[in-house]
PyMOL Python script that loads the backbone (N, CA, C, O; Angstrom):
from pymol import cmd

cmd.read_pdbstr("""\
ATOM      1  N   MET A   1       0.829  -1.357   0.041  1.00  0.00           N
ATOM      2  CA  MET A   1       0.305   0.140  -0.057  1.00  0.00           C
ATOM      3  C   MET A   1       0.824   1.388   0.042  1.00  0.00           C
ATOM      4  O   MET A   1       1.381   1.749   1.079  1.00  0.00           O
ATOM      5  N   THR A   2       0.703   2.169  -1.004  1.00  0.00           N
ATOM      6  CA  THR A   2       1.596   3.485  -1.049  1.00  0.00           C
ATOM      7  C   THR A   2       0.570   4.436  -0.242  1.00  0.00           C
ATOM      8  O   THR A   2      -0.618   4.132  -0.352  1.00  0.00           O
ATOM      9  N   SER A   3       0.873   5.482   0.506  1.00  0.00           N
ATOM     10  CA  SER A   3       0.259   6.685   0.533  1.00  0.00           C
ATOM     11  C   SER A   3       1.095   7.763   0.452  1.00  0.00           C
ATOM     12  O   SER A   3       2.300   7.744   0.706  1.00  0.00           O
ATOM     13  N   LYS A   4       0.243   9.004  -0.019  1.00  0.00           N
ATOM     14  CA  LYS A   4       0.491  10.422  -0.450  1.00  0.00           C
ATOM     15  C   LYS A   4       1.037  10.787   0.806  1.00  0.00           C
ATOM     16  O   LYS A   4       0.579  10.388   1.877  1.00  0.00           O
ATOM     17  N   SER A   5       2.224  11.705   0.659  1.00  0.00           N
ATOM     18  CA  SER A   5       2.623  12.493   1.721  1.00  0.00           C
ATOM     19  C   SER A   5       1.677  13.737   1.666  1.00  0.00           C
ATOM     20  O   SER A   5       1.336  14.269   0.610  1.00  0.00           O
ATOM     21  N   LYS A   6       1.267  14.169   2.984  1.00  0.00           N
ATOM     22  CA  LYS A   6       0.478  15.435   2.578  1.00  0.00           C
ATOM     23  C   LYS A   6       1.349  16.519   2.945  1.00  0.00           C
ATOM     24  O   LYS A   6       2.207  16.370   3.815  1.00  0.00           O
ATOM     25  N   PRO A   7       1.124  17.930   2.146  1.00  0.00           N
ATOM     26  CA  PRO A   7       1.563  18.823   1.757  1.00  0.00           C
ATOM     27  C   PRO A   7       1.810  19.646   2.503  1.00  0.00           C
ATOM     28  O   PRO A   7       0.837  20.113   3.094  1.00  0.00           O
ATOM     29  N   THR A   8       3.104  20.185   2.820  1.00  0.00           N
ATOM     30  CA  THR A   8       3.546  20.850   4.273  1.00  0.00           C
ATOM     31  C   THR A   8       3.210  22.300   4.208  1.00  0.00           C
ATOM     32  O   THR A   8       3.374  23.044   5.175  1.00  0.00           O
ATOM     33  N   VAL A   9       2.641  22.777   2.820  1.00  0.00           N
ATOM     34  CA  VAL A   9       2.333  24.193   2.825  1.00  0.00           C
ATOM     35  C   VAL A   9       0.743  24.440   2.916  1.00  0.00           C
ATOM     36  O   VAL A   9      -0.040  23.827   2.191  1.00  0.00           O
ATOM     37  N   PRO A  10       0.390  25.261   3.740  1.00  0.00           N
ATOM     38  CA  PRO A  10      -1.564  24.415   3.832  1.00  0.00           C
ATOM     39  C   PRO A  10      -2.108  25.597   2.442  1.00  0.00           C
ATOM     40  O   PRO A  10      -1.718  26.724   2.136  1.00  0.00           O
ATOM     41  N   SER A  11      -3.144  24.697   1.875  1.00  0.00           N
ATOM     42  CA  SER A  11      -3.848  25.100   0.970  1.00  0.00           C
ATOM     43  C   SER A  11      -4.562  26.529   1.106  1.00  0.00           C
ATOM     44  O   SER A  11      -4.701  27.289   0.148  1.00  0.00           O
ATOM     45  N   HIS A  12      -4.986  26.798   2.370  1.00  0.00           N
ATOM     46  CA  HIS A  12      -5.916  28.061   2.962  1.00  0.00           C
ATOM     47  C   HIS A  12      -5.548  28.753   3.958  1.00  0.00           C
ATOM     48  O   HIS A  12      -4.613  28.301   4.620  1.00  0.00           O
ATOM     49  N   SER A  13      -6.176  30.071   4.375  1.00  0.00           N
ATOM     50  CA  SER A  13      -5.458  31.038   5.429  1.00  0.00           C
ATOM     51  C   SER A  13      -7.038  31.053   6.029  1.00  0.00           C
ATOM     52  O   SER A  13      -8.105  31.160   5.424  1.00  0.00           O
ATOM     53  N   VAL A  14      -6.696  30.875   7.716  1.00  0.00           N
ATOM     54  CA  VAL A  14      -8.120  31.010   8.289  1.00  0.00           C
ATOM     55  C   VAL A  14      -7.934  32.391   9.099  1.00  0.00           C
ATOM     56  O   VAL A  14      -6.888  32.733   9.652  1.00  0.00           O
ATOM     57  N   TYR A  15      -9.146  33.130   9.070  1.00  0.00           N
ATOM     58  CA  TYR A  15      -8.970  34.558   9.596  1.00  0.00           C
ATOM     59  C   TYR A  15     -10.090  34.888  10.546  1.00  0.00           C
ATOM     60  O   TYR A  15     -11.188  34.334  10.485  1.00  0.00           O
ATOM     61  N   VAL A  16      -9.813  35.690  11.311  1.00  0.00           N
ATOM     62  CA  VAL A  16     -11.263  35.810  12.263  1.00  0.00           C
ATOM     63  C   VAL A  16     -11.880  37.550  11.611  1.00  0.00           C
ATOM     64  O   VAL A  16     -11.092  38.495  11.572  1.00  0.00           O
ATOM     65  N   VAL A  17     -13.107  37.671  11.234  1.00  0.00           N
ATOM     66  CA  VAL A  17     -13.550  38.791  11.026  1.00  0.00           C
ATOM     67  C   VAL A  17     -14.124  39.499  11.577  1.00  0.00           C
ATOM     68  O   VAL A  17     -15.329  39.254  11.529  1.00  0.00           O
ATOM     69  N   GLU A  18     -13.744  40.714  12.383  1.00  0.00           N
ATOM     70  CA  GLU A  18     -14.762  41.493  12.910  1.00  0.00           C
ATOM     71  C   GLU A  18     -15.322  42.507  12.309  1.00  0.00           C
ATOM     72  O   GLU A  18     -14.474  43.321  11.942  1.00  0.00           O
ATOM     73  N   GLY A  19     -16.844  42.921  11.950  1.00  0.00           N
ATOM     74  CA  GLY A  19     -17.400  44.024  11.440  1.00  0.00           C
ATOM     75  C   GLY A  19     -17.699  43.325  10.295  1.00  0.00           C
ATOM     76  O   GLY A  19     -17.388  42.152  10.087  1.00  0.00           O
ATOM     77  N   GLU A  20     -18.422  44.194   9.407  1.00  0.00           N
ATOM     78  CA  GLU A  20     -18.977  44.121   8.097  1.00  0.00           C
ATOM     79  C   GLU A  20     -18.357  44.897   6.623  1.00  0.00           C
ATOM     80  O   GLU A  20     -18.253  46.112   6.790  1.00  0.00           O
ATOM     81  N   GLY A  21     -18.119  44.631   5.844  1.00  0.00           N
ATOM     82  CA  GLY A  21     -18.189  45.380   4.239  1.00  0.00           C
ATOM     83  C   GLY A  21     -16.564  46.129   4.658  1.00  0.00           C
ATOM     84  O   GLY A  21     -15.570  45.606   5.162  1.00  0.00           O
ATOM     85  N   ASP A  22     -16.834  47.651   4.171  1.00  0.00           N
ATOM     86  CA  ASP A  22     -15.138  48.050   4.157  1.00  0.00           C
ATOM     87  C   ASP A  22     -14.823  48.379   5.602  1.00  0.00           C
ATOM     88  O   ASP A  22     -13.614  48.471   5.812  1.00  0.00           O
ATOM     89  N   ARG A  23     -15.530  48.560   6.547  1.00  0.00           N
ATOM     90  CA  ARG A  23     -15.167  48.687   7.868  1.00  0.00           C
ATOM     91  C   ARG A  23     -14.563  47.285   8.779  1.00  0.00           C
ATOM     92  O   ARG A  23     -13.997  47.321   9.872  1.00  0.00           O
ATOM     93  N   ALA A  24     -14.888  46.069   7.939  1.00  0.00           N
ATOM     94  CA  ALA A  24     -14.201  44.717   8.682  1.00  0.00           C
ATOM     95  C   ALA A  24     -12.622  44.926   9.171  1.00  0.00           C
ATOM     96  O   ALA A  24     -11.723  45.674   8.784  1.00  0.00           O
ATOM     97  N   PHE A  25     -12.710  43.990  10.122  1.00  0.00           N
ATOM     98  CA  PHE A  25     -10.836  43.861  10.459  1.00  0.00           C
ATOM     99  C   PHE A  25     -10.654  42.440  10.536  1.00  0.00           C
ATOM    100  O   PHE A  25     -10.991  41.876  11.577  1.00  0.00           O
ATOM    101  N   TRP A  26     -10.039  41.599   9.328  1.00  0.00           N
ATOM    102  CA  TRP A  26      -9.489  40.960   9.147  1.00  0.00           C
ATOM    103  C   TRP A  26      -7.995  40.658   9.710  1.00  0.00           C
ATOM    104  O   TRP A  26      -6.958  41.214   9.346  1.00  0.00           O
ATOM    105  N   THR A  27      -8.152  39.571  10.753  1.00  0.00           N
ATOM    106  CA  THR A  27      -6.855  38.885  11.242  1.00  0.00           C
ATOM    107  C   THR A  27      -6.531  37.339  11.054  1.00  0.00           C
ATOM    108  O   THR A  27      -7.300  36.452  11.423  1.00  0.00           O
ATOM    109  N   LYS A  28      -5.496  37.151  10.534  1.00  0.00           N
ATOM    110  CA  LYS A  28      -5.105  35.807  10.534  1.00  0.00           C
ATOM    111  C   LYS A  28      -4.965  34.777  11.675  1.00  0.00           C
ATOM    112  O   LYS A  28      -3.908  34.915  12.289  1.00  0.00           O
ATOM    113  N   VAL A  29      -5.546  34.049  11.997  1.00  0.00           N
ATOM    114  CA  VAL A  29      -5.605  33.065  13.248  1.00  0.00           C
ATOM    115  C   VAL A  29      -5.110  31.849  12.997  1.00  0.00           C
ATOM    116  O   VAL A  29      -4.844  31.147  13.973  1.00  0.00           O
ATOM    117  N   GLY A  30      -4.801  31.161  11.214  1.00  0.00           N
ATOM    118  CA  GLY A  30      -4.539  30.075  11.562  1.00  0.00           C
ATOM    119  C   GLY A  30      -4.573  29.378  10.283  1.00  0.00           C
ATOM    120  O   GLY A  30      -5.460  29.925   9.627  1.00  0.00           O
ATOM    121  N   SER A  31      -3.970  28.311   9.515  1.00  0.00           N
ATOM    122  CA  SER A  31      -4.147  27.656   8.364  1.00  0.00           C
ATOM    123  C   SER A  31      -4.848  26.291   7.891  1.00  0.00           C
ATOM    124  O   SER A  31      -4.977  25.499   8.824  1.00  0.00           O
ATOM    125  N   ALA A  32      -5.175  25.981   7.050  1.00  0.00           N
ATOM    126  CA  ALA A  32      -5.975  25.018   6.814  1.00  0.00           C
ATOM    127  C   ALA A  32      -5.497  23.937   5.637  1.00  0.00           C
ATOM    128  O   ALA A  32      -5.163  24.277   4.502  1.00  0.00           O
ATOM    129  N   TRP A  33      -5.517  23.098   5.942  1.00  0.00           N
ATOM    130  CA  TRP A  33      -5.015  21.695   4.659  1.00  0.00           C
ATOM    131  C   TRP A  33      -6.227  21.110   4.123  1.00  0.00           C
ATOM    132  O   TRP A  33      -7.070  20.938   5.004  1.00  0.00           O
ATOM    133  N   ARG A  34      -6.562  20.777   3.049  1.00  0.00           N
ATOM    134  CA  ARG A  34      -7.521  20.366   2.412  1.00  0.00           C
ATOM    135  C   ARG A  34      -7.463  18.623   2.527  1.00  0.00           C
ATOM    136  O   ARG A  34      -6.372  18.082   2.348  1.00  0.00           O
ATOM    137  N   HIS A  35      -8.671  17.789   2.830  1.00  0.00           N
ATOM    138  CA  HIS A  35      -8.263  16.336   2.778  1.00  0.00           C
ATOM    139  C   HIS A  35      -7.802  15.953   1.717  1.00  0.00           C
ATOM    140  O   HIS A  35      -7.717  16.761   0.792  1.00  0.00           O
ATOM    141  N   ASP A  36      -7.445  14.832   1.578  1.00  0.00           N
ATOM    142  CA  ASP A  36      -7.611  13.851   0.513  1.00  0.00           C
ATOM    143  C   ASP A  36      -8.290  14.068  -0.258  1.00  0.00           C
ATOM    144  O   ASP A  36      -7.886  14.493  -1.340  1.00  0.00           O
ATOM    145  N   ASP A  37      -9.762  13.831   0.033  1.00  0.00           N
ATOM    146  CA  ASP A  37     -11.061  13.516  -0.593  1.00  0.00           C
ATOM    147  C   ASP A  37     -11.693  14.612  -0.912  1.00  0.00           C
ATOM    148  O   ASP A  37     -12.679  14.437  -1.628  1.00  0.00           O
ATOM    149  N   GLY A  38     -11.384  15.960  -0.538  1.00  0.00           N
ATOM    150  CA  GLY A  38     -11.874  16.810  -0.925  1.00  0.00           C
ATOM    151  C   GLY A  38     -13.148  17.471  -0.317  1.00  0.00           C
ATOM    152  O   GLY A  38     -13.636  18.539  -0.688  1.00  0.00           O
ATOM    153  N   ASP A  39     -13.556  16.752   0.565  1.00  0.00           N
ATOM    154  CA  ASP A  39     -14.403  17.187   1.466  1.00  0.00           C
ATOM    155  C   ASP A  39     -14.563  17.465   2.735  1.00  0.00           C
ATOM    156  O   ASP A  39     -15.621  17.407   3.362  1.00  0.00           O
ATOM    157  N   GLY A  40     -13.209  17.861   3.243  1.00  0.00           N
ATOM    158  CA  GLY A  40     -13.175  18.749   4.480  1.00  0.00           C
ATOM    159  C   GLY A  40     -11.820  18.869   4.557  1.00  0.00           C
ATOM    160  O   GLY A  40     -11.116  18.273   3.742  1.00  0.00           O
ATOM    161  N   PHE A  41     -11.191  19.772   5.693  1.00  0.00           N
ATOM    162  CA  PHE A  41     -10.009  20.689   6.056  1.00  0.00           C
ATOM    163  C   PHE A  41      -9.641  19.736   7.324  1.00  0.00           C
ATOM    164  O   PHE A  41     -10.334  19.047   8.074  1.00  0.00           O
ATOM    165  N   ASN A  42      -8.011  20.045   7.217  1.00  0.00           N
ATOM    166  CA  ASN A  42      -7.313  19.704   9.251  1.00  0.00           C
ATOM    167  C   ASN A  42      -7.277  21.499   8.786  1.00  0.00           C
ATOM    168  O   ASN A  42      -7.199  22.068   7.698  1.00  0.00           O
ATOM    169  N   LEU A  43      -7.379  21.985  10.210  1.00  0.00           N
ATOM    170  CA  LEU A  43      -7.144  23.037  10.660  1.00  0.00           C
ATOM    171  C   LEU A  43      -6.121  23.550  11.875  1.00  0.00           C
ATOM    172  O   LEU A  43      -6.423  23.082  12.972  1.00  0.00           O
ATOM    173  N   LYS A  44      -5.071  24.348  11.863  1.00  0.00           N
ATOM    174  CA  LYS A  44      -4.109  24.410  13.043  1.00  0.00           C
ATOM    175  C   LYS A  44      -4.155  25.794  13.049  1.00  0.00           C
ATOM    176  O   LYS A  44      -3.641  26.581  12.254  1.00  0.00           O
ATOM    177  N   LEU A  45      -5.027  26.067  14.328  1.00  0.00           N
ATOM    178  CA  LEU A  45      -5.122  27.813  14.742  1.00  0.00           C
ATOM    179  C   LEU A  45      -4.005  28.361  16.096  1.00  0.00           C
ATOM    180  O   LEU A  45      -3.617  27.885  17.163  1.00  0.00           O
ATOM    181  N   THR A  46      -3.884  29.077  15.654  1.00  0.00           N
ATOM    182  CA  THR A  46      -2.644  29.940  16.696  1.00  0.00           C
ATOM    183  C   THR A  46      -3.719  30.791  17.603  1.00  0.00           C
ATOM    184  O   THR A  46      -3.333  31.440  18.575  1.00  0.00           O
ATOM    185  N   ALA A  47      -4.624  30.755  17.344  1.00  0.00           N
ATOM    186  CA  ALA A  47      -5.726  31.621  18.373  1.00  0.00           C
ATOM    187  C   ALA A  47      -7.130  31.138  17.946  1.00  0.00           C
ATOM    188  O   ALA A  47      -7.727  30.726  16.952  1.00  0.00           O
ATOM    189  N   LEU A  48      -7.353  31.461  19.451  1.00  0.00           N
ATOM    190  CA  LEU A  48      -9.371  31.123  19.257  1.00  0.00           C
ATOM    191  C   LEU A  48     -10.114  32.116  19.752  1.00  0.00           C
ATOM    192  O   LEU A  48     -10.163  32.446  20.937  1.00  0.00           O
ATOM    193  N   PRO A  49     -10.874  32.748  18.576  1.00  0.00           N
ATOM    194  CA  PRO A  49     -11.494  34.211  18.876  1.00  0.00           C
ATOM    195  C   PRO A  49     -12.435  33.574  19.756  1.00  0.00           C
ATOM    196  O   PRO A  49     -12.701  32.373  19.805  1.00  0.00           O
ATOM    197  N   ILE A  50     -12.969  34.629  20.535  1.00  0.00           N
ATOM    198  CA  ILE A  50     -14.108  34.736  21.100  1.00  0.00           C
ATOM    199  C   ILE A  50     -15.354  35.479  20.728  1.00  0.00           C
ATOM    200  O   ILE A  50     -16.475  35.313  21.210  1.00  0.00           O
ATOM    201  N   ASP A  51     -14.945  36.427  19.683  1.00  0.00           N
ATOM    202  CA  ASP A  51     -15.898  36.936  19.487  1.00  0.00           C
ATOM    203  C   ASP A  51     -15.465  37.221  17.508  1.00  0.00           C
ATOM    204  O   ASP A  51     -14.325  37.398  17.079  1.00  0.00           O
ATOM    205  N   GLY A  52     -16.523  37.187  16.806  1.00  0.00           N
ATOM    206  CA  GLY A  52     -16.026  37.531  15.245  1.00  0.00           C
ATOM    207  C   GLY A  52     -16.613  36.377  14.478  1.00  0.00           C
ATOM    208  O   GLY A  52     -17.542  35.775  15.015  1.00  0.00           O
ATOM    209  N   ARG A  53     -16.213  36.006  13.347  1.00  0.00           N
ATOM    210  CA  ARG A  53     -16.661  35.246  12.582  1.00  0.00           C
ATOM    211  C   ARG A  53     -15.022  34.213  11.905  1.00  0.00           C
ATOM    212  O   ARG A  53     -13.979  34.681  11.449  1.00  0.00           O
ATOM    213  N   LEU A  54     -15.363  32.957  12.080  1.00  0.00           N
ATOM    214  CA  LEU A  54     -13.896  32.515  11.177  1.00  0.00           C
ATOM    215  C   LEU A  54     -14.662  32.616   9.483  1.00  0.00           C
ATOM    216  O   LEU A  54     -15.811  32.503   9.054  1.00  0.00           O
ATOM    217  N   VAL A  55     -13.191  32.910   8.826  1.00  0.00           N
ATOM    218  CA  VAL A  55     -13.504  33.043   7.187  1.00  0.00           C
ATOM    219  C   VAL A  55     -12.025  32.362   6.973  1.00  0.00           C
ATOM    220  O   VAL A  55     -10.877  32.721   7.234  1.00  0.00           O
ATOM    221  N   ILE A  56     -12.661  31.123   6.329  1.00  0.00           N
ATOM    222  CA  ILE A  56     -11.432  30.090   5.040  1.00  0.00           C
ATOM    223  C   ILE A  56     -11.324  30.964   3.968  1.00  0.00           C
ATOM    224  O   ILE A  56     -12.258  31.614   3.499  1.00  0.00           O
ATOM    225  N   ARG A  57      -9.846  30.974   3.475  1.00  0.00           N
ATOM    226  CA  ARG A  57      -9.778  31.727   2.081  1.00  0.00           C
ATOM    227  C   ARG A  57      -8.542  30.714   1.487  1.00  0.00           C
ATOM    228  O   ARG A  57      -7.527  30.290   2.039  1.00  0.00           O
ATOM    229  N   LYS A  58      -9.094  30.511   0.081  1.00  0.00           N
ATOM    230  CA  LYS A  58      -7.773  29.919  -0.219  1.00  0.00           C
ATOM    231  C   LYS A  58      -6.220  30.858  -0.031  1.00  0.00           C
ATOM    232  O   LYS A  58      -6.228  32.083   0.096  1.00  0.00           O
ATOM    233  N   ALA A  59      -4.999  30.059  -0.043  1.00  0.00           N
ATOM    234  CA  ALA A  59      -4.141  30.824   0.418  1.00  0.00           C
ATOM    235  C   ALA A  59      -3.641  31.253  -0.797  1.00  0.00           C
ATOM    236  O   ALA A  59      -3.679  30.620  -1.853  1.00  0.00           O
ATOM    237  N   LYS A  60      -3.056  32.614  -0.568  1.00  0.00           N
ATOM    238  CA  LYS A  60      -2.340  33.496  -1.837  1.00  0.00           C
ATOM    239  C   LYS A  60      -0.768  32.711  -2.049  1.00  0.00           C
ATOM    240  O   LYS A  60      -0.139  32.166  -1.141  1.00  0.00           O
ATOM    241  N   ALA A  61      -0.419  32.798  -3.221  1.00  0.00           N
ATOM    242  CA  ALA A  61       0.793  32.666  -3.838  1.00  0.00           C
ATOM    243  C   ALA A  61       1.634  33.628  -2.785  1.00  0.00           C
ATOM    244  O   ALA A  61       1.042  34.582  -2.279  1.00  0.00           O
ATOM    245  N   LYS A  62       3.101  33.355  -2.442  1.00  0.00           N
ATOM    246  CA  LYS A  62       3.699  33.966  -2.026  1.00  0.00           C
ATOM    247  C   LYS A  62       4.345  35.368  -2.803  1.00  0.00           C
ATOM    248  O   LYS A  62       4.948  36.196  -2.122  1.00  0.00           O
ATOM    249  N   SER A  63       4.206  35.515  -3.944  1.00  0.00           N
ATOM    250  CA  SER A  63       4.507  36.019  -5.250  1.00  0.00           C
ATOM    251  C   SER A  63       3.248  37.516  -4.699  1.00  0.00           C
ATOM    252  O   SER A  63       3.759  38.601  -4.421  1.00  0.00           O
ATOM    253  N   ASP A  64       2.377  37.422  -4.653  1.00  0.00           N
ATOM    254  CA  ASP A  64       0.580  37.869  -4.372  1.00  0.00           C
ATOM    255  C   ASP A  64       0.810  38.802  -3.252  1.00  0.00           C
ATOM    256  O   ASP A  64       0.710  40.028  -3.214  1.00  0.00           O
ATOM    257  N   ARG A  65       1.206  37.770  -2.165  1.00  0.00           N
ATOM    258  CA  ARG A  65       1.498  38.239  -0.729  1.00  0.00           C
ATOM    259  C   ARG A  65       2.684  39.547  -0.895  1.00  0.00           C
ATOM    260  O   ARG A  65       2.464  40.671  -0.444  1.00  0.00           O
ATOM    261  N   GLU A  66       3.516  39.301  -1.368  1.00  0.00           N
ATOM    262  CA  GLU A  66       4.224  40.349  -1.176  1.00  0.00           C
ATOM    263  C   GLU A  66       4.572  41.653  -2.280  1.00  0.00           C
ATOM    264  O   GLU A  66       5.493  42.467  -2.350  1.00  0.00           O
ATOM    265  N   ALA A  67       3.447  41.418  -3.018  1.00  0.00           N
ATOM    266  CA  ALA A  67       2.730  42.762  -3.650  1.00  0.00           C
ATOM    267  C   ALA A  67       1.666  43.135  -3.614  1.00  0.00           C
ATOM    268  O   ALA A  67       1.048  43.694  -4.520  1.00  0.00           O
ATOM    269  N   GLY A  68       1.128  42.741  -2.015  1.00  0.00           N
ATOM    270  CA  GLY A  68       0.007  43.278  -1.365  1.00  0.00           C
ATOM    271  C   GLY A  68      -1.243  42.989  -2.137  1.00  0.00           C
ATOM    272  O   GLY A  68      -2.300  43.488  -1.750  1.00  0.00           O
ATOM    273  N   GLN A  69      -1.208  42.212  -3.213  1.00  0.00           N
ATOM    274  CA  GLN A  69      -2.574  41.633  -3.916  1.00  0.00           C
ATOM    275  C   GLN A  69      -3.376  40.670  -2.979  1.00  0.00           C
ATOM    276  O   GLN A  69      -4.424  40.157  -3.371  1.00  0.00           O
TER     277      GLN A  69
END
""", "prot")
cmd.dss("prot")
cmd.show_as("cartoon", "prot")
cmd.util.cbc("prot")
cmd.orient("prot")
């Protein structure tokens, strides 16, 4: 039986968002890795928010982050 090694780079970023629209404040609180079957995620959080909502977004490429996009 062979198994695929899990990617070490997360596929998604996890944020806590407070507020709405243009006044929303986003704070990155973790990372997510997609399950092999595509039906879920493993999360690693560096903080657990008391208030706000959690949002999972596809991770941007390093070059996009450096360009501020």
